[in-house]
N, CA and C atoms as an extended XYZ file, in Angstrom:
510
Properties=species:S:1:pos:R:3:atomname:S:1:resname:S:1:resid:I:1 pbc="F F F"
N       -34.913       62.538      -32.292 N   UNK     1
C       -34.694       63.696      -32.931 CA  UNK     1
C       -36.180       64.576      -32.494 C   UNK     1
N       -37.327       63.996      -32.495 N   UNK     2
C       -38.531       64.764      -32.818 CA  UNK     2
C       -38.782       65.249      -31.164 C   UNK     2
N       -38.161       64.402      -30.168 N   UNK     3
C       -38.157       64.951      -28.886 CA  UNK     3
C       -37.170       66.162      -28.558 C   UNK     3
N       -36.310       66.070      -29.402 N   UNK     4
C       -35.221       67.785      -29.382 CA  UNK     4
C       -35.760       68.581      -29.898 C   UNK     4
N       -36.582       68.436      -31.026 N   UNK     5
C       -37.414       69.503      -32.012 CA  UNK     5
C       -38.600       69.887      -31.184 C   UNK     5
N       -38.963       68.870      -30.239 N   UNK     6
C       -40.389       69.444      -29.161 CA  UNK     6
C       -40.025       70.514      -28.153 C   UNK     6
N       -38.750       70.266      -27.962 N   UNK     7
C       -38.154       71.326      -26.684 CA  UNK     7
C       -37.876       72.302      -27.358 C   UNK     7
N       -37.188       72.510      -28.261 N   UNK     8
C       -37.530       73.761      -29.171 CA  UNK     8
C       -38.431       74.848      -29.577 C   UNK     8
N       -39.731       74.026      -30.166 N   UNK     9
C       -40.430       74.009      -30.311 CA  UNK     9
C       -41.230       75.079      -29.576 C   UNK     9
N       -41.274       74.924      -28.099 N   UNK    10
C       -41.910       75.743      -27.064 CA  UNK    10
C       -41.534       77.110      -26.942 C   UNK    10
N       -39.701       77.301      -27.163 N   UNK    11
C       -39.830       78.773      -27.406 CA  UNK    11
C       -39.569       79.429      -28.929 C   UNK    11
N       -40.566       78.479      -29.837 N   UNK    12
C       -40.431       79.310      -31.180 CA  UNK    12
C       -41.553       80.109      -31.000 C   UNK    12
N       -41.263       81.700      -31.795 N   UNK    13
C       -42.072       82.622      -32.027 CA  UNK    13
C       -43.126       82.405      -33.237 C   UNK    13
N       -43.111       81.550      -33.831 N   UNK    14
C       -44.177       80.880      -34.705 CA  UNK    14
C       -44.683       79.740      -34.317 C   UNK    14
N       -45.914       79.488      -34.848 N   UNK    15
C       -46.829       78.504      -34.441 CA  UNK    15
C       -45.961       77.262      -35.341 C   UNK    15
N       -45.546       76.286      -34.631 N   UNK    16
C       -44.450       75.045      -35.281 CA  UNK    16
C       -45.230       73.812      -35.100 C   UNK    16
N       -45.713       73.087      -36.118 N   UNK    17
C       -46.114       71.918      -36.055 CA  UNK    17
C       -45.177       70.461      -36.451 C   UNK    17
N       -44.894       69.602      -35.351 N   UNK    18
C       -43.928       68.581      -35.906 CA  UNK    18
C       -44.947       67.072      -36.458 C   UNK    18
N       -44.100       66.831      -37.115 N   UNK    19
C       -44.998       65.613      -38.014 CA  UNK    19
C       -43.779       64.564      -38.228 C   UNK    19
N       -44.055       62.986      -38.197 N   UNK    20
C       -43.541       62.384      -38.499 CA  UNK    20
C       -43.777       61.570      -39.795 C   UNK    20
N       -43.124       61.379      -40.844 N   UNK    21
C       -43.362       60.869      -41.859 CA  UNK    21
C       -42.636       59.974      -42.971 C   UNK    21
N       -42.927       59.280      -43.640 N   UNK    22
C       -42.042       58.610      -44.483 CA  UNK    22
C       -42.257       59.809      -45.964 C   UNK    22
N       -40.464       59.760      -45.567 N   UNK    23
C       -40.227       60.345      -47.038 CA  UNK    23
C       -40.664       60.393      -48.256 C   UNK    23
N       -41.395       59.267      -48.243 N   UNK    24
C       -41.588       58.623      -49.869 CA  UNK    24
C       -43.050       59.219      -49.827 C   UNK    24
N       -43.706       59.476      -48.719 N   UNK    25
C       -45.298       59.655      -49.140 CA  UNK    25
C       -45.546       60.822      -47.799 C   UNK    25
N       -45.344       61.722      -48.637 N   UNK    26
C       -45.778       63.102      -47.684 CA  UNK    26
C       -47.139       63.322      -47.526 C   UNK    26
N       -47.774       63.473      -46.214 N   UNK    27
C       -49.072       63.688      -45.831 CA  UNK    27
C       -49.124       64.932      -46.034 C   UNK    27
N       -49.293       65.595      -47.516 N   UNK    28
C       -49.641       67.292      -47.616 CA  UNK    28
C       -50.109       67.085      -48.687 C   UNK    28
N       -51.007       67.864      -49.172 N   UNK    29
C       -51.882       67.988      -50.068 CA  UNK    29
C       -50.803       68.597      -51.569 C   UNK    29
N       -50.992       68.238      -52.745 N   UNK    30
C       -50.482       69.548      -53.665 CA  UNK    30
C       -50.307       70.455      -53.549 C   UNK    30
N       -48.977       71.010      -54.049 N   UNK    31
C       -48.880       72.692      -54.120 CA  UNK    31
C       -48.921       73.054      -52.527 C   UNK    31
N       -48.624       72.555      -51.423 N   UNK    32
C       -49.214       73.128      -49.779 CA  UNK    32
C       -48.214       74.234      -49.616 C   UNK    32
N       -46.818       73.962      -49.847 N   UNK    33
C       -45.956       74.926      -49.281 CA  UNK    33
C       -45.219       76.109      -50.644 C   UNK    33
N       -44.965       77.022      -49.666 N   UNK    34
C       -44.063       78.162      -50.738 CA  UNK    34
C       -42.581       77.541      -51.005 C   UNK    34
N       -41.953       76.769      -50.392 N   UNK    35
C       -40.740       76.423      -50.596 CA  UNK    35
C       -40.361       74.983      -49.768 C   UNK    35
N       -39.522       74.294      -50.021 N   UNK    36
C       -38.962       73.087      -49.232 CA  UNK    36
C       -37.523       73.098      -49.287 C   UNK    36
N       -37.319       72.773      -48.037 N   UNK    37
C       -35.646       72.618      -47.632 CA  UNK    37
C       -35.396       71.266      -47.225 C   UNK    37
N       -34.357       70.321      -47.459 N   UNK    38
C       -33.869       69.359      -46.794 CA  UNK    38
C       -32.358       69.329      -46.351 C   UNK    38
N       -31.963       69.251      -45.511 N   UNK    39
C       -30.607       69.178      -45.079 CA  UNK    39
C       -29.950       67.803      -44.615 C   UNK    39
N       -29.103       67.341      -45.379 N   UNK    40
C       -28.343       66.155      -45.250 CA  UNK    40
C       -29.406       65.163      -45.286 C   UNK    40
N       -30.496       65.140      -45.915 N   UNK    41
C       -31.327       64.221      -46.229 CA  UNK    41
C       -30.928       63.094      -47.360 C   UNK    41
N       -30.972       63.982      -48.531 N   UNK    42
C       -30.305       62.868      -49.718 CA  UNK    42
C       -29.144       61.997      -49.722 C   UNK    42
N       -28.106       62.732      -48.697 N   UNK    43
C       -26.768       61.874      -48.738 CA  UNK    43
C       -27.152       60.732      -47.784 C   UNK    43
N       -28.255       60.357      -47.202 N   UNK    44
C       -28.247       59.305      -46.355 CA  UNK    44
C       -29.424       58.416      -46.874 C   UNK    44
N       -30.497       59.037      -48.402 N   UNK    45
C       -31.375       58.397      -48.591 CA  UNK    45
C       -30.508       57.254      -49.778 C   UNK    45
N       -30.901       56.349      -49.647 N   UNK    46
C       -30.679       55.254      -50.985 CA  UNK    46
C       -30.833       55.914      -52.156 C   UNK    46
N       -29.925       55.159      -53.072 N   UNK    47
C       -29.716       55.579      -54.706 CA  UNK    47
C       -31.101       55.923      -55.442 C   UNK    47
N       -31.640       54.559      -54.821 N   UNK    48
C       -33.110       54.054      -55.474 CA  UNK    48
C       -34.462       54.842      -54.681 C   UNK    48
N       -33.759       55.611      -54.038 N   UNK    49
C       -34.986       56.565      -53.807 CA  UNK    49
C       -35.044       58.261      -54.052 C   UNK    49
N       -33.652       58.255      -54.247 N   UNK    50
C       -33.394       59.836      -54.687 CA  UNK    50
C       -34.834       60.354      -55.827 C   UNK    50
N       -34.856       60.151      -56.962 N   UNK    51
C       -35.500       60.467      -57.534 CA  UNK    51
C       -37.141       60.772      -57.252 C   UNK    51
N       -37.600       59.850      -56.868 N   UNK    52
C       -39.138       59.641      -56.078 CA  UNK    52
C       -39.005       60.631      -54.769 C   UNK    52
N       -37.867       60.998      -53.982 N   UNK    53
C       -38.137       62.126      -53.060 CA  UNK    53
C       -38.051       63.311      -53.654 C   UNK    53
N       -37.231       63.459      -54.677 N   UNK    54
C       -37.461       64.884      -55.166 CA  UNK    54
C       -38.759       65.236      -55.754 C   UNK    54
N       -39.428       63.868      -56.649 N   UNK    55
C       -40.502       64.007      -57.009 CA  UNK    55
C       -41.416       64.403      -56.181 C   UNK    55
N       -41.223       63.840      -54.637 N   UNK    56
C       -42.362       64.245      -53.630 CA  UNK    56
C       -42.303       65.851      -53.193 C   UNK    56
N       -40.988       66.514      -53.571 N   UNK    57
C       -40.486       67.379      -52.980 CA  UNK    57
C       -41.375       68.389      -53.885 C   UNK    57
N       -41.183       68.249      -54.852 N   UNK    58
C       -41.951       69.081      -56.269 CA  UNK    58
C       -43.360       68.831      -55.789 C   UNK    58
N       -43.519       68.072      -55.489 N   UNK    59
C       -45.581       67.753      -55.585 CA  UNK    59
C       -45.932       68.715      -54.597 C   UNK    59
N       -45.224       69.252      -53.171 N   UNK    60
C       -45.736       69.652      -52.290 CA  UNK    60
C       -45.569       71.096      -52.000 C   UNK    60
N       -44.610       71.394      -53.281 N   UNK    61
C       -43.784       72.850      -53.134 CA  UNK    61
C       -44.760       73.670      -54.287 C   UNK    61
N       -45.106       74.818      -54.359 N   UNK    62
C       -45.894       75.583      -55.002 CA  UNK    62
C       -45.382       75.715      -56.458 C   UNK    62
N       -45.696       75.705      -57.520 N   UNK    63
C       -45.200       75.916      -58.696 CA  UNK    63
C       -44.405       77.144      -58.951 C   UNK    63
N       -43.229       77.255      -59.261 N   UNK    64
C       -42.192       78.240      -59.181 CA  UNK    64
C       -41.168       78.136      -58.031 C   UNK    64
N       -41.961       77.554      -56.892 N   UNK    65
C       -41.293       77.610      -55.326 CA  UNK    65
C       -39.800       77.255      -55.384 C   UNK    65
N       -39.295       77.624      -54.832 N   UNK    66
C       -37.655       77.362      -54.804 CA  UNK    66
C       -37.893       75.519      -53.349 C   UNK    66
N       -36.788       74.849      -53.932 N   UNK    67
C       -36.269       73.537      -53.130 CA  UNK    67
C       -34.801       73.627      -53.133 C   UNK    67
N       -34.500       73.663      -51.793 N   UNK    68
C       -32.978       73.792      -51.711 CA  UNK    68
C       -32.628       72.447      -50.698 C   UNK    68
N       -31.351       72.524      -51.244 N   UNK    69
C       -31.001       70.784      -50.432 CA  UNK    69
C       -29.608       71.280      -50.021 C   UNK    69
N       -29.215       70.929      -49.210 N   UNK    70
C       -27.808       70.904      -48.407 CA  UNK    70
C       -27.046       69.716      -48.193 C   UNK    70
N       -26.032       69.369      -48.758 N   UNK    71
C       -25.819       67.803      -49.004 CA  UNK    71
C       -24.024       67.749      -48.570 C   UNK    71
N       -23.742       66.754      -48.369 N   UNK    72
C       -22.596       66.412      -48.023 CA  UNK    72
C       -22.027       65.692      -49.677 C   UNK    72
N       -21.101       66.079      -50.312 N   UNK    73
C       -20.564       65.193      -51.321 CA  UNK    73
C       -19.222       64.916      -51.477 C   UNK    73
N       -19.031       64.232      -52.058 N   UNK    74
C       -17.381       63.684      -52.271 CA  UNK    74
C       -16.199       64.795      -52.584 C   UNK    74
N       -15.241       65.233      -51.436 N   UNK    75
C       -14.153       66.080      -52.146 CA  UNK    75
C       -13.488       66.077      -53.078 C   UNK    75
N       -13.099       66.771      -53.781 N   UNK    76
C       -12.259       66.816      -54.858 CA  UNK    76
C       -10.569       67.088      -54.271 C   UNK    76
N       -10.226       67.803      -53.021 N   UNK    77
C        -9.053       68.279      -53.085 CA  UNK    77
C        -8.517       66.938      -52.118 C   UNK    77
N        -7.238       66.968      -52.372 N   UNK    78
C        -6.426       65.416      -52.032 CA  UNK    78
C        -6.608       65.112      -50.623 C   UNK    78
N        -6.239       65.942      -49.860 N   UNK    79
C        -6.313       65.809      -48.082 CA  UNK    79
C        -7.421       65.220      -48.011 C   UNK    79
N        -8.463       66.449      -48.050 N   UNK    80
C       -10.265       65.946      -47.634 CA  UNK    80
C       -10.542       64.698      -48.419 C   UNK    80
N       -10.475       64.332      -49.780 N   UNK    81
C       -10.958       63.472      -50.311 CA  UNK    81
C       -10.288       62.138      -49.682 C   UNK    81
N        -9.304       61.800      -48.934 N   UNK    82
C        -8.509       60.876      -48.122 CA  UNK    82
C        -9.107       60.652      -46.965 C   UNK    82
N        -9.321       61.880      -46.112 N   UNK    83
C        -9.972       61.970      -44.939 CA  UNK    83
C       -11.633       60.978      -45.050 C   UNK    83
N       -11.859       61.893      -46.085 N   UNK    84
C       -13.663       61.496      -46.091 CA  UNK    84
C       -13.196       60.039      -46.573 C   UNK    84
N       -12.541       59.361      -47.407 N   UNK    85
C       -12.453       57.938      -47.464 CA  UNK    85
C       -12.432       56.915      -46.273 C   UNK    85
N       -11.587       57.569      -45.593 N   UNK    86
C       -11.394       57.056      -44.087 CA  UNK    86
C       -12.384       57.037      -43.048 C   UNK    86
N       -13.008       58.239      -43.455 N   UNK    87
C       -14.526       58.296      -42.428 CA  UNK    87
C       -15.414       57.715      -43.010 C   UNK    87
N       -15.366       57.133      -44.221 N   UNK    88
C       -16.624       56.749      -44.851 CA  UNK    88
C       -17.513       55.335      -44.389 C   UNK    88
N       -16.477       54.777      -44.144 N   UNK    89
C       -17.408       53.070      -43.402 CA  UNK    89
C       -17.919       53.810      -42.530 C   UNK    89
N       -17.347       54.591      -41.350 N   UNK    90
C       -18.147       55.023      -40.294 CA  UNK    90
C       -19.216       55.649      -40.444 C   UNK    90
N       -19.563       56.514      -41.562 N   UNK    91
C       -20.976       57.249      -41.609 CA  UNK    91
C       -21.720       56.046      -41.884 C   UNK    91
N       -21.439       55.302      -43.023 N   UNK    92
C       -22.380       54.453      -43.470 CA  UNK    92
C       -22.961       53.510      -42.712 C   UNK    92
N       -22.053       53.452      -41.774 N   UNK    93
C       -22.555       52.244      -40.446 CA  UNK    93
C       -23.687       53.066      -39.891 C   UNK    93
N       -22.824       54.427      -39.227 N   UNK    94
C       -23.649       54.879      -38.431 CA  UNK    94
C       -24.842       55.597      -38.846 C   UNK    94
N       -24.703       56.086      -40.212 N   UNK    95
C       -26.226       56.994      -40.278 CA  UNK    95
C       -26.640       56.061      -42.021 C   UNK    95
N       -25.881       55.658      -42.760 N   UNK    96
C       -26.509       55.104      -43.698 CA  UNK    96
C       -25.751       56.137      -45.267 C   UNK    96
N       -25.111       57.156      -44.671 N   UNK    97
C       -24.681       58.415      -45.578 CA  UNK    97
C       -23.491       57.703      -46.655 C   UNK    97
N       -23.819       58.647      -47.774 N   UNK    98
C       -22.479       58.314      -48.846 CA  UNK    98
C       -22.541       59.409      -49.417 C   UNK    98
N       -21.307       59.637      -49.368 N   UNK    99
C       -20.760       61.069      -50.161 CA  UNK    99
C       -21.048       60.930      -51.932 C   UNK    99
N       -21.273       59.618      -52.224 N   UNK   100
C       -21.405       59.438      -53.632 CA  UNK   100
C       -23.221       59.420      -54.234 C   UNK   100
N       -23.675       59.974      -53.482 N   UNK   101
C       -25.228       60.342      -54.108 CA  UNK   101
C       -25.116       60.962      -55.076 C   UNK   101
N       -26.014       60.877      -56.088 N   UNK   102
C       -26.116       61.532      -57.192 CA  UNK   102
C       -27.289       62.700      -57.325 C   UNK   102
N       -27.870       63.098      -56.367 N   UNK   103
C       -29.064       63.832      -56.186 CA  UNK   103
C       -28.921       64.943      -57.297 C   UNK   103
N       -27.984       65.825      -57.098 N   UNK   104
C       -27.971       66.917      -58.271 CA  UNK   104
C       -28.596       66.260      -59.779 C   UNK   104
N       -28.025       65.218      -60.355 N   UNK   105
C       -28.289       64.658      -61.538 CA  UNK   105
C       -29.867       64.100      -61.677 C   UNK   105
N       -30.421       64.023      -60.674 N   UNK   106
C       -31.444       63.657      -60.290 CA  UNK   106
C       -32.823       64.552      -60.321 C   UNK   106
N       -31.983       65.598      -60.178 N   UNK   107
C       -33.293       66.992      -60.416 CA  UNK   107
C       -33.977       66.865      -61.520 C   UNK   107
N       -33.375       66.883      -62.529 N   UNK   108
C       -34.380       67.418      -63.712 CA  UNK   108
C       -35.011       65.657      -63.961 C   UNK   108
N       -34.443       64.600      -63.647 N   UNK   109
C       -35.290       63.342      -64.049 CA  UNK   109
C       -36.593       63.528      -62.796 C   UNK   109
N       -36.590       64.432      -61.796 N   UNK   110
C       -37.700       64.283      -60.741 CA  UNK   110
C       -38.946       65.308      -61.240 C   UNK   110
N       -38.433       66.161      -62.249 N   UNK   111
C       -39.265       67.119      -63.085 CA  UNK   111
C       -38.856       68.409      -62.441 C   UNK   111
N       -37.925       68.633      -61.587 N   UNK   112
C       -37.482       69.888      -61.350 CA  UNK   112
C       -36.628       70.650      -61.946 C   UNK   112
N       -36.707       72.134      -61.914 N   UNK   113
C       -35.870       72.655      -62.800 CA  UNK   113
C       -34.517       73.195      -61.617 C   UNK   113
N       -32.918       72.804      -61.955 N   UNK   114
C       -31.920       73.110      -61.636 CA  UNK   114
C       -31.674       74.089      -61.916 C   UNK   114
N       -31.620       75.372      -60.428 N   UNK   115
C       -31.318       76.823      -60.597 CA  UNK   115
C       -30.099       76.792      -60.381 C   UNK   115
N       -29.190       76.185      -59.435 N   UNK   116
C       -27.927       76.693      -58.923 CA  UNK   116
C       -27.472       75.466      -57.984 C   UNK   116
N       -26.609       74.943      -58.454 N   UNK   117
C       -25.512       74.210      -57.328 CA  UNK   117
C       -23.952       74.768      -56.857 C   UNK   117
N       -23.609       75.015      -55.736 N   UNK   118
C       -22.512       75.365      -55.770 CA  UNK   118
C       -21.882       75.117      -54.166 C   UNK   118
N       -20.755       74.983      -53.621 N   UNK   119
C       -20.303       74.647      -52.622 CA  UNK   119
C       -20.356       75.697      -51.585 C   UNK   119
N       -20.639       75.392      -50.716 N   UNK   120
C       -21.011       76.722      -49.615 CA  UNK   120
C       -19.885       76.386      -48.149 C   UNK   120
N       -19.307       75.045      -48.081 N   UNK   121
C       -18.160       74.572      -47.066 CA  UNK   121
C       -17.270       74.056      -47.858 C   UNK   121
N       -16.372       74.314      -48.311 N   UNK   122
C       -15.076       74.128      -49.030 CA  UNK   122
C       -15.492       73.741      -50.423 C   UNK   122
N       -15.126       72.151      -50.000 N   UNK   123
C       -15.871       71.112      -51.531 CA  UNK   123
C       -16.136       70.058      -50.895 C   UNK   123
N       -17.025       70.312      -49.447 N   UNK   124
C       -17.546       69.185      -48.471 CA  UNK   124
C       -19.137       69.070      -48.736 C   UNK   124
N       -19.875       70.654      -48.879 N   UNK   125
C       -21.403       70.623      -48.780 CA  UNK   125
C       -21.511       71.727      -49.826 C   UNK   125
N       -22.393       70.667      -50.421 N   UNK   126
C       -22.819       71.427      -51.815 CA  UNK   126
C       -24.301       71.889      -51.327 C   UNK   126
N       -25.209       73.431      -52.102 N   UNK   127
C       -26.059       73.855      -51.696 CA  UNK   127
C       -26.731       73.612      -53.138 C   UNK   127
N       -28.175       72.899      -53.310 N   UNK   128
C       -28.233       72.598      -54.503 CA  UNK   128
C       -29.969       73.438      -54.398 C   UNK   128
N       -30.228       74.162      -55.719 N   UNK   129
C       -31.324       75.008      -55.432 CA  UNK   129
C       -31.888       74.552      -57.136 C   UNK   129
N       -33.500       74.068      -56.676 N   UNK   130
C       -34.062       73.994      -57.817 CA  UNK   130
C       -35.574       74.589      -57.599 C   UNK   130
N       -36.325       74.494      -58.451 N   UNK   131
C       -37.536       75.161      -58.522 CA  UNK   131
C       -38.629       73.809      -59.059 C   UNK   131
N       -39.558       74.009      -58.389 N   UNK   132
C       -40.869       73.165      -58.410 CA  UNK   132
C       -41.432       73.584      -60.076 C   UNK   132
N       -41.724       72.675      -60.768 N   UNK   133
C       -42.479       73.168      -61.782 CA  UNK   133
C       -43.943       72.441      -61.693 C   UNK   133
N       -44.198       72.238      -63.474 N   UNK   134
C       -45.749       72.008      -62.993 CA  UNK   134
C       -46.175       70.788      -62.270 C   UNK   134
N       -47.451       70.646      -62.061 N   UNK   135
C       -47.826       69.324      -61.239 CA  UNK   135
C       -48.021       68.205      -61.978 C   UNK   135
N       -48.139       68.203      -63.162 N   UNK   136
C       -47.801       67.374      -64.354 CA  UNK   136
C       -46.312       66.547      -64.342 C   UNK   136
N       -45.499       67.308      -64.081 N   UNK   137
C       -44.390       66.947      -63.799 CA  UNK   137
C       -43.707       66.165      -62.637 C   UNK   137
N       -44.584       66.451      -61.591 N   UNK   138
C       -44.267       65.983      -60.378 CA  UNK   138
C       -45.224       65.308      -59.705 C   UNK   138
N       -46.104       64.428      -60.620 N   UNK   139
C       -47.103       64.030      -59.938 CA  UNK   139
C       -47.541       62.566      -59.388 C   UNK   139
N       -46.206       61.784      -59.550 N   UNK   140
C       -45.738       60.884      -58.727 CA  UNK   140
C       -45.830       60.777      -57.420 C   UNK   140
N       -46.966       60.000      -56.427 N   UNK   141
C       -46.510       60.284      -55.147 CA  UNK   141
C       -45.659       59.364      -54.545 C   UNK   141
N       -44.482       59.356      -54.866 N   UNK   142
C       -43.776       58.495      -54.886 CA  UNK   142
C       -42.787       59.043      -53.267 C   UNK   142
N       -41.387       59.151      -53.466 N   UNK   143
C       -40.503       59.392      -52.425 CA  UNK   143
C       -40.348       61.177      -52.048 C   UNK   143
N       -39.814       61.483      -51.052 N   UNK   144
C       -39.361       62.809      -50.725 CA  UNK   144
C       -38.815       63.086      -49.577 C   UNK   144
N       -38.448       64.335      -49.378 N   UNK   145
C       -37.656       64.760      -48.246 CA  UNK   145
C       -38.127       65.945      -47.337 C   UNK   145
N       -37.551       65.640      -46.447 N   UNK   146
C       -38.116       66.519      -44.970 CA  UNK   146
C       -38.406       67.878      -45.187 C   UNK   146
N       -39.343       68.562      -44.988 N   UNK   147
C       -39.651       70.410      -45.114 CA  UNK   147
C       -38.827       70.806      -43.853 C   UNK   147
N       -38.191       71.791      -44.228 N   UNK   148
C       -37.638       72.459      -43.066 CA  UNK   148
C       -36.931       71.765      -41.953 C   UNK   148
N       -36.106       70.899      -42.315 N   UNK   149
C       -35.914       69.745      -41.376 CA  UNK   149
C       -34.243       70.192      -41.014 C   UNK   149
N       -33.973       70.385      -40.259 N   UNK   150
C       -32.450       71.079      -40.030 CA  UNK   150
C       -31.905       69.652      -38.717 C   UNK   150
N       -30.963       69.479      -39.121 N   UNK   151
C       -30.547       68.126      -38.429 CA  UNK   151
C       -29.013       68.453      -37.956 C   UNK   151
N       -28.550       69.486      -37.947 N   UNK   152
C       -27.287       69.449      -37.886 CA  UNK   152
C       -26.758       70.846      -36.872 C   UNK   152
N       -25.773       71.110      -35.872 N   UNK   153
C       -25.833       72.094      -35.124 CA  UNK   153
C       -24.403       73.130      -35.511 C   UNK   153
N       -23.337       72.698      -36.414 N   UNK   154
C       -22.323       73.174      -36.567 CA  UNK   154
C       -22.051       74.200      -37.317 C   UNK   154
N       -23.243       74.533      -37.857 N   UNK   155
C       -22.965       75.445      -38.704 CA  UNK   155
C       -23.884       77.031      -38.194 C   UNK   155
N       -23.785       78.345      -38.711 N   UNK   156
C       -24.307       79.377      -37.874 CA  UNK   156
C       -25.731       79.216      -38.520 C   UNK   156
N       -26.963       79.248      -38.090 N   UNK   157
C       -28.378       79.181      -38.203 CA  UNK   157
C       -28.946       80.345      -39.087 C   UNK   157
N       -28.158       81.652      -38.631 N   UNK   158
C       -28.877       83.021      -39.360 CA  UNK   158
C       -28.239       82.819      -40.663 C   UNK   158
N       -27.144       82.203      -40.996 N   UNK   159
C       -26.484       82.002      -42.579 CA  UNK   159
C       -27.197       81.144      -42.980 C   UNK   159
N       -27.541       80.004      -42.544 N   UNK   160
C       -28.147       78.952      -42.887 CA  UNK   160
C       -29.514       79.407      -43.395 C   UNK   160
N       -30.206       79.792      -42.877 N   UNK   161
C       -31.499       80.651      -42.967 CA  UNK   161
C       -31.616       81.408      -44.357 C   UNK   161
N       -30.693       82.304      -44.222 N   UNK   162
C       -30.263       83.252      -45.562 CA  UNK   162
C       -29.881       82.218      -46.699 C   UNK   162
N       -28.968       81.664      -46.682 N   UNK   163
C       -28.739       80.566      -47.784 CA  UNK   163
C       -29.635       79.831      -48.312 C   UNK   163
N       -30.670       78.929      -47.592 N   UNK   164
C       -31.488       78.039      -47.676 CA  UNK   164
C       -32.717       78.390      -48.267 C   UNK   164
N       -33.200       79.778      -47.359 N   UNK   165
C       -34.431       80.071      -47.722 CA  UNK   165
C       -34.571       81.400      -48.858 C   UNK   165
N       -33.168       82.020      -48.699 N   UNK   166
C       -33.063       83.269      -49.819 CA  UNK   166
C       -34.077       84.590      -49.270 C   UNK   166
N       -34.629       84.109      -47.667 N   UNK   167
C       -35.232       85.373      -47.172 CA  UNK   167
C       -34.034       85.699      -46.073 C   UNK   167
N       -34.631       87.217      -46.040 N   UNK   168
C       -33.930       88.018      -45.216 CA  UNK   168
C       -34.012       87.967      -43.769 C   UNK   168
N       -33.107       87.892      -42.486 N   UNK   169
C       -33.610       87.673      -41.228 CA  UNK   169
C       -33.906       88.883      -40.509 C   UNK   169
N       -34.954       88.938      -39.581 N   UNK   170
C       -35.371       90.495      -38.875 CA  UNK   170
C       -34.362       90.346      -37.561 C   UNK   170
C-alpha cells in the first residue's frame, strides 16, 4: 500500500509525507492535526482495540477538530443483509473485517464527542463524525487510526473529500 501511495505522491500538488506506524501508537505530538480521517480502518480493527484507537485519534487532533470515520456496517435491508452474511467469511479471512464493529458506540468512551452518524452508501457505509475534546479525556497513548488514509478506489474522490473533510474543493 505504501508503494502505491509513493507512486501517487510524486504527482501531488502539496507536500505529502508517508509514514508507516502502529495505529495504536501514532508518532505525533498531542494536538498536531486540525482534523483526522480514517477510512475503512475500524471495520478491520479488532473490537478490543477500538476505544484505544479512537482515543489516539482524539489525542493527535486539535481540541474541537473533526474526526471523521467511513466504515462498513451490517446492512438492515433483507437482500443486502443476506449478501453481506454470505460475503462476511471471505471478508474476515481476506481482511480481518467485520460488519459488526461497534465503533460508533465507542466514541464517547474514547473521550470524543459524537456529532453525526449517517449512511452515505445505502445502508452499508456509514460516515461517523466526531469532535476531539480536551486533552485530559484523550490522554491515553493507546490505540489509533490512520490519518488521511484512503484505501479504496470505488468512491468518487471529490465527493469523498467534501464529505470527510467538510472543506470545498477548488
